[in-house]
C-alpha positions in Angstrom: 0.0 -0.4 -0.2 2.0 3.0 -1.2 1.4 6.2 0.1 2.9 9.8 -1.1 4.7 12.3 0.6 6.6 15.3 0.5 10.6 15.2 2.4 12.7 18.6 2.5 16.3 18.4 2.5 17.1 21.2 4.5 20.9 21.3 3.2 19.8 21.8 -1.2 16.8 23.8 0.4 13.9 21.6 -1.7 10.9 19.8 -1.5 10.8 16.2 -3.2 8.1 14.2 -3.8 8.7 10.2 -2.6 6.8 7.1 -1.5 7.6 5.4 1.4 5.6 1.9 2.2 6.4 0.6 5.3 4.7 2.7 8.0 7.5 2.4 10.1 9.6 4.2 7.7 7.4 7.0 8.5 6.5 6.6 11.7 8.3 3.8 13.8 10.0 6.8 15.9 6.9 6.9 18.1 7.2 3.5 18.7 10.8 3.1 19.5 11.8 2.0 15.9 14.7 3.6 13.9 14.0 2.5 10.2 16.7 2.9 7.4 16.1 2.2 3.8 18.9 3.1 1.0 20.4 5.6 3.7 24.1 6.7 3.2 26.3 6.1 5.9 26.2 9.8 6.3 21.9 9.3 7.2 22.9 7.2 9.6 24.9 8.8 11.4 23.3 11.5 11.6 20.0 9.8 12.4 21.6 7.6 15.5 23.1 10.9 16.3 19.9 12.5 17.1 18.0 9.2 18.3 21.0 8.0 21.0 22.1 11.8 21.7 25.9 11.3 20.9 28.2 12.1 18.3 28.9 8.9 15.8 32.7 8.6 13.2 32.5 6.6 10.2 34.9 6.9 7.6 34.1 9.5 5.0 35.3 7.2 2.3 32.9 4.3 2.5 29.9 4.7 -0.7 26.7 2.2 -0.4 23.1 2.6 0.9 22.0 0.8 4.8 18.4 -0.6 4.8 16.7 -1.8 8.1 15.0 -1.6 10.7 16.0 -2.0 14.8 13.2 -1.7 17.8 14.5 -0.4 21.0 18.2 -1.7 20.7 21.1 -0.1 22.6 22.7 1.6 20.7 26.0 -0.4 20.8 24.2 -3.2 18.7 23.1 -1.3 16.1 26.6 -0.2 14.8 27.5 -4.0 15.0 24.6 -4.8 13.0 24.9 -2.0 10.3 28.2 -2.5 10.5 28.3 -6.0 9.3 25.5 -5.9 6.5 27.3 -2.6 5.5 30.6 -3.4 6.2 31.4 0.5 7.4 32.4 0.8 10.9 30.8 2.9 13.2 31.8 5.1 16.3 31.1 6.3 19.1 32.8 9.6 20.0 33.9 12.8 20.0 36.7 13.6 18.1 36.1 12.4 14.2 38.7 12.2 12.1 
C-alpha cells in the first residue's frame, strides 16, 4: 500500500515528492523503531546522533546504502549490526577523523 509524502532537504533547501510503503519508515519513531531505507553512511550517522544524543564517527570514504530497522536496541548493538551488514565501521566519539 504505497503512500506519497513531501520531504524537505534543509541542506539543499528543496522539497521532493517521495513514496513510502512501510509505516515504520514514517512513524516508527513513535514506537521506538529506527528505520533506514537506502540510507548512506552520513544519513545513518545523523539519525543515530539525534536518536541517541551522541557523536557518531565513520570512514568518510565509505559508500553504499543500508536498509534495515531496529526496535528498542542499544546503540552498540545497532552500530555492530549496521557495520556487519554494510561493511562500514561506526564508532561513538567526540573526535572524528
